[in-house]
ZAGULO-58590 format. One record per residue (C-alpha): x negated, y, z. Coordinates in steps of 0.05 Angstrom, whole numbers, plus 32768, in hexadecimal, padded with zeros to 4 digits. Example, Ala and Ser with C-alpha at 12.3 -4.5 7.8 and 13.67 -1.06 7.14 Angstrom:
BEGIN
7F0A7FA6809C
7EEF7FEB808F
END
This chain:
BEGIN
7BFF86538B06
7C02868E8AD5
7BC686718AB1
7BEB862E8AA7
7C2886528A8C
7BFE867A8A5B
7BD8863C8A45
7C1986168A38
7C3686518A12
7BF7865589E8
7BFB860A89DA
7C45860F89C8
7C3586488997
7BFD861F8978
7C2B85E38971
7C62860D8951
7C2F862C8922
7C1685E7890F
7C5D85CF8902
7C6C860C88D7
7C2C85FF88AF
7C3F85B688A4
7C8685C9888E
7C6B85FD885F
7C3A85CB8841
7C7285978837
7C9E85CC8817
7C6785DE87E5
7C58859587D8
7CA2858887C8
7CA485C28797
7C6485AB8775
7C7F8564876D
7CC1857E8751
7C9C85AD8721
7C7185738709
7CAE85468700
7CD1857D86D8
7C94858686AB
7C8C853C869F
7CD68537868F
7CD08571865D
7C938551863B
7CAF850B8635
7CF985178631
7D2C84EE8657
7D1A84A7866B
7D418468865C
7D6F84718699
7D7A84BC868E
7DB484D78666
END
């Protein structure tokens, strides 16, 4: 029984680590996209709908 508890705990830790990794990747992706949008906006100026 202890072996099953240990295995589940290990699996839960791996799952949590994977979720943390995915969230960190999404966070970096969002910052990269915002940085790119800011750079494009600076290069081309405001668009037709921007004031």
